[in-house]
C-alpha positions as CSV (number, residue, x, y, z in Angstrom):
1,M,-0.1,36.9,10.9
2,K,-2.3,34.2,12.5
3,R,-4.9,34.5,9.7
4,F,-2.1,34.2,7.1
5,I,-0.7,31.0,8.7
6,L,-4.1,29.4,9.2
7,K,-5.0,30.1,5.6
8,R,-1.7,28.4,4.5
9,L,-2.3,25.5,6.8
10,L,-5.7,24.9,5.3
11,E,-4.3,25.0,1.8
12,T,-1.6,22.6,2.8
13,V,-4.1,20.1,4.2
14,I,-6.1,20.3,0.9
15,V,-3.0,19.7,-1.2
16,I,-1.9,16.8,1.0
17,Y,-5.4,15.2,0.5
18,L,-5.0,15.6,-3.2
19,C,-1.6,14.0,-3.1
20,L,-3.1,11.1,-1.1
21,T,-5.8,10.7,-3.9
22,A,-3.1,10.8,-6.6
23,V,-1.1,8.1,-4.8
24,F,-4.2,5.9,-4.6
25,F,-4.9,6.1,-8.4
26,M,-1.2,6.1,-9.4
27,V,-0.7,2.4,-8.9
28,R,-4.0,1.5,-10.5
29,L,-3.2,3.5,-13.7
30,S,-0.5,1.1,-14.6
31,G,-2.9,-1.9,-14.7
32,D,-4.2,-4.4,-12.2
33,P,-2.1,-3.8,-9.0
34,V,-2.5,-7.4,-7.9
35,L,-0.8,-8.7,-11.1
36,L,2.0,-6.2,-10.5
37,M,2.7,-7.4,-7.0
38,V,2.4,-11.2,-7.3
39,P,5.1,-13.4,-8.8
40,V,4.8,-14.1,-12.5
41,D,4.2,-17.8,-11.9
42,A,1.6,-17.3,-9.2
43,S,-1.4,-19.6,-9.3
44,Q,-4.9,-18.4,-9.9
45,E,-5.9,-19.5,-6.3
46,F,-3.0,-17.4,-4.9
47,I,-3.9,-14.4,-7.0
48,T,-7.6,-14.6,-5.8
49,E,-6.6,-14.9,-2.1
50,F,-4.0,-12.1,-2.4
51,R,-6.6,-9.9,-4.1
52,H,-9.1,-10.5,-1.2
53,E,-6.4,-10.0,1.4
54,M,-5.3,-6.6,-0.1
55,G,-8.9,-5.5,-0.6
56,F,-8.7,-5.2,-4.3
57,D,-11.9,-7.2,-4.9
58,D,-14.0,-4.4,-3.5
59,P,-15.5,-1.7,-5.8
60,L,-13.1,1.2,-6.5
61,I,-15.0,3.8,-4.5
62,V,-14.9,1.4,-1.4
63,Q,-11.2,0.8,-1.9
64,Y,-10.7,4.6,-2.0
65,G,-12.6,5.2,1.1
66,K,-10.8,2.4,3.0
67,F,-7.5,3.7,1.7
68,V,-8.1,7.3,2.8
69,L,-9.4,6.3,6.3
70,A,-6.5,3.9,6.8
71,A,-4.0,6.6,5.6
72,V,-5.3,9.1,8.1
73,R,-4.3,6.6,10.8
74,G,-0.9,6.1,9.1
75,D,-1.8,2.6,7.9
76,F,-0.8,2.0,4.2
77,G,-0.9,-1.7,4.5
78,K,1.8,-4.3,4.8
79,S,5.0,-4.7,2.8
80,V,4.5,-7.5,0.2
81,R,8.1,-8.6,0.7
82,Q,8.7,-8.2,4.4
83,Q,5.1,-8.6,5.7
84,V,5.4,-5.8,8.2
85,S,3.8,-2.3,8.2
86,A,4.9,-0.3,5.1
87,S,4.7,2.9,7.1
88,K,7.0,1.5,9.8
89,I,9.6,0.6,7.1
90,V,9.4,4.1,5.5
91,F,9.5,6.0,8.7
92,E,12.6,4.1,9.8
93,R,14.4,5.5,6.6
94,I,13.2,9.1,7.0
95,P,15.9,10.2,9.6
96,A,18.7,9.2,7.2
97,S,17.1,11.1,4.3
98,L,16.5,14.2,6.5
99,L,20.1,14.1,7.8
100,L,21.4,14.0,4.2
101,T,19.0,16.7,3.1
102,I,19.8,19.1,5.9
103,T,23.6,18.6,5.5
104,S,23.4,19.0,1.7
105,I,21.3,22.2,1.9
106,L,23.6,23.7,4.6
107,I,26.6,23.1,2.4
108,S,24.8,24.7,-0.5
109,L,23.9,27.8,1.5
110,I,27.3,28.2,3.0
111,I,28.9,28.2,-0.4
112,A,26.2,29.8,-2.5
113,I,25.1,32.9,-0.6
114,P,28.6,34.4,0.0
115,L,29.7,33.6,-3.6
116,G,26.4,35.0,-5.0
117,V,26.7,38.2,-3.1
118,Y,30.4,38.6,-4.0
119,S,29.7,37.9,-7.6
120,A,27.0,40.6,-7.7
121,I,29.4,43.1,-6.1
122,E,32.1,42.2,-8.7
123,R,29.7,42.1,-11.6
124,G,31.4,41.9,-15.0
125,R,34.8,41.3,-13.5
126,P,36.9,38.1,-13.6
127,V,35.7,36.9,-10.3
128,D,32.1,37.2,-11.4
129,M,32.9,35.3,-14.7
130,I,34.6,32.5,-12.8
131,C,31.6,32.1,-10.4
132,T,29.1,32.2,-13.2
133,V,31.0,29.6,-15.3
134,S,31.5,27.4,-12.2
135,S,27.7,27.5,-11.5
136,V,26.8,26.6,-15.0
137,F,29.3,23.7,-14.8
138,A,27.9,22.5,-11.5
139,V,24.3,22.6,-12.8
140,S,25.3,20.6,-15.9
141,I,27.1,17.8,-14.1
142,P,24.8,14.7,-13.6
143,N,24.7,13.7,-9.9
144,F,25.5,10.0,-10.6
145,W,28.7,11.0,-12.6
146,L,29.8,13.5,-9.9
147,G,29.2,10.9,-7.1
148,L,31.2,8.2,-9.0
149,M,34.1,10.7,-9.6
150,L,34.2,11.7,-5.9
151,I,34.3,8.0,-4.9
152,L,37.0,7.3,-7.4
153,F,39.2,10.2,-6.3
154,F,38.6,10.5,-2.5
155,S,37.8,6.8,-1.7
156,V,39.8,4.7,-4.2
157,F,42.8,6.9,-5.0
158,L,43.3,8.9,-1.8
159,R,41.5,6.5,0.6
160,W,40.4,9.5,2.7
161,L,36.7,8.7,2.8
162,P,34.5,5.6,2.7
163,T,32.8,4.6,-0.5
164,G,29.3,4.4,1.0
165,G,27.1,3.3,3.9
166,M,26.0,5.3,6.9
167,G,28.2,5.7,10.0
168,G,30.3,8.7,11.1
169,L,30.7,12.1,9.6
170,K,33.1,10.7,7.0
171,H,30.2,8.7,5.5
172,L,28.2,11.9,5.1
173,V,30.7,14.0,3.2
174,L,30.6,12.6,-0.3
175,P,26.8,12.1,-0.7
176,S,26.2,15.6,0.8
177,I,28.6,17.3,-1.7
178,T,27.1,15.3,-4.5
179,L,23.6,16.5,-3.7
180,G,24.7,20.0,-2.6
181,A,26.6,20.9,-5.7
182,Y,23.6,21.3,-8.0
183,S,21.6,23.2,-5.3
184,A,24.6,25.5,-4.5
185,A,24.9,26.4,-8.2
186,R,21.2,27.3,-8.5
187,I,21.0,29.2,-5.2
188,M,24.2,31.1,-6.1
189,R,22.8,32.2,-9.5
190,I,19.5,33.4,-7.8
191,T,21.4,35.2,-5.1
192,R,23.6,37.0,-7.7
193,S,20.6,38.0,-9.8
194,S,18.6,39.2,-6.8
195,M,21.5,41.1,-5.3
196,I,22.2,42.9,-8.6
197,D,18.6,44.1,-8.6
198,M,18.8,45.3,-5.0
199,L,22.1,47.1,-5.4
200,N,20.5,49.2,-8.1
201,M,17.7,50.3,-5.9
202,D,17.3,53.9,-4.6
203,Y,17.3,52.9,-1.0
204,V,20.8,51.4,-1.4
205,R,22.1,54.6,-2.9
206,T,20.4,56.6,-0.1
207,A,22.1,54.3,2.5
208,R,25.5,54.9,1.0
209,A,24.8,58.6,0.8
210,K,24.1,58.6,4.6
211,G,27.6,57.3,5.2
212,L,26.7,53.7,6.1
213,S,29.6,51.3,5.6
214,E,29.6,49.2,2.5
215,K,29.5,46.0,4.6
216,K,26.3,47.2,6.4
217,V,24.7,48.3,3.1
218,I,25.2,44.9,1.5
219,W,24.6,42.5,4.3
220,K,22.0,44.3,6.3
221,H,20.0,46.1,3.8
222,A,20.5,44.7,0.2
223,L,20.7,41.0,1.2
224,K,17.7,41.2,3.5
225,N,15.5,42.5,0.7
226,A,17.0,40.0,-1.7
227,M,16.0,37.0,0.5
228,V,12.5,36.3,-0.9
229,P,13.7,34.6,-4.1
230,I,16.6,33.0,-2.2
231,I,14.1,31.5,0.3
232,T,12.0,30.3,-2.6
233,I,14.7,28.4,-4.4
234,T,16.1,27.0,-1.1
235,G,12.7,25.6,-0.2
236,L,12.3,24.0,-3.6
237,Q,15.8,22.5,-3.4
238,I,15.0,21.0,0.1
239,G,12.1,19.1,-1.5
240,V,14.1,18.1,-4.5
241,I,16.9,16.7,-2.4
242,F,14.6,14.9,0.0
243,G,12.6,13.3,-2.7
244,G,15.0,13.1,-5.6
245,A,18.1,11.5,-4.0
246,L,17.3,8.1,-5.4
247,I,20.4,7.7,-7.6
248,T,22.7,9.4,-5.0
249,E,21.5,7.2,-2.2
250,T,21.9,4.1,-4.3
251,I,25.4,5.0,-5.4
252,F,26.6,5.6,-1.8
253,A,24.5,2.8,-0.3
254,W,22.8,5.4,1.9
255,P,19.9,3.8,3.8
256,G,17.4,6.6,3.1
257,L,14.0,6.9,1.5
258,G,15.4,7.3,-2.1
259,R,17.2,4.0,-2.0
260,L,14.2,2.3,-0.4
261,I,12.0,3.5,-3.3
262,V,14.5,2.0,-5.8
263,Q,14.6,-1.3,-4.0
264,S,10.8,-1.4,-3.6
265,I,10.2,-0.9,-7.3
266,S,12.7,-3.6,-8.1
267,F,10.8,-6.0,-5.7
268,R,7.4,-4.7,-6.8
269,D,6.6,-3.8,-3.2
270,Y,4.0,-1.2,-4.1
271,P,2.6,-0.5,-0.6
272,I,6.1,0.8,0.3
273,V,6.3,2.8,-3.0
274,Q,2.9,4.4,-2.2
275,V,3.7,5.5,1.3
276,S,7.2,6.7,0.2
277,I,5.8,8.9,-2.6
278,F,3.1,10.2,-0.2
279,V,5.7,11.1,2.4
280,T,7.8,12.9,-0.2
281,A,4.8,14.9,-1.4
282,V,4.0,15.8,2.2
283,M,7.6,17.0,2.6
284,F,7.2,19.3,-0.4
285,C,3.9,20.7,1.0
286,L,5.4,21.3,4.5
287,T,8.5,22.9,2.9
288,N,6.3,25.3,0.9
289,L,4.3,26.1,4.1
290,V,7.6,27.0,5.9
291,V,8.7,29.1,2.9
292,D,5.4,31.0,3.0
293,I,5.8,31.7,6.7
294,L,9.4,32.8,6.1
295,Y,8.1,35.2,3.4
296,A,5.8,36.8,5.9
297,I,8.6,37.2,8.5
298,T,11.1,38.5,5.9
299,N,8.7,40.9,4.2
300,P,5.5,41.8,6.2
301,E,4.0,43.3,3.0
302,I,3.5,39.8,1.6
303,R,1.3,38.6,4.5
304,Y,-0.9,41.7,4.3
305,E,-1.3,41.4,0.5
306,K,-2.1,37.7,0.6
307,S,-4.3,37.9,3.6
308,G,-6.4,40.5,1.9
309,A,-6.5,38.5,-1.4
């Protein structure tokens, strides 16, 4: 188990380094980064001074070395607009994004797993058809449209919930449902498919033949062995929600990382964009690491196979 985790940690560090390299070259692929950050009417003297201050007058390999060394210390430079540490601004927004991500994924799991299991048990029956159609409908709805409809109904018409911002639990309800709907639909479909496969296995028939209750057969035996694909899709959805909530956070004025990225792009504040994208990539990597460890805990055969590979 230790060898398996150490191997995954090493792979995660390598991927994070590659993400850091990609972030460095990403800004430079779109042209001269200095011209992207300075005002359109900036004088040549200001451009030259700004280029020197940001270190863009050094050779590319020197810029890369300085960037990596500074990034290891958590220093991604100063915000062009606010003139404070870009890392500090981003890290101040991470708790809000994490809160929204965790709430959304919990809502998804609470809805998706029971419905997926029940849909598999009732395969081919009206309940299964209703769940399947509902999941397709939820996957097809754009987040921005769902968010606006929820605001219109619950905030404007009923006046039950606030239209946006961050405060108490009421402020968390609408954005969490907006982000959780798509994830719930995907997790439910994976749960249904995986459970159908497990319920057709010989060990399930053997467990029933031994006289075990149907509840124990389904929830203790079948669902446990169906968890690997469920864990996979859940891990992916955590990364997607954390890094892809730009529109939802903007609609609900949620002070998270997604809204910060949108604002920073609008203001051409590329140091903040760089660190935001890097943090999102690290979140994906760490999520995948946790998923791999959960694989090993859920199914010991996986860690033995991968350790020997």
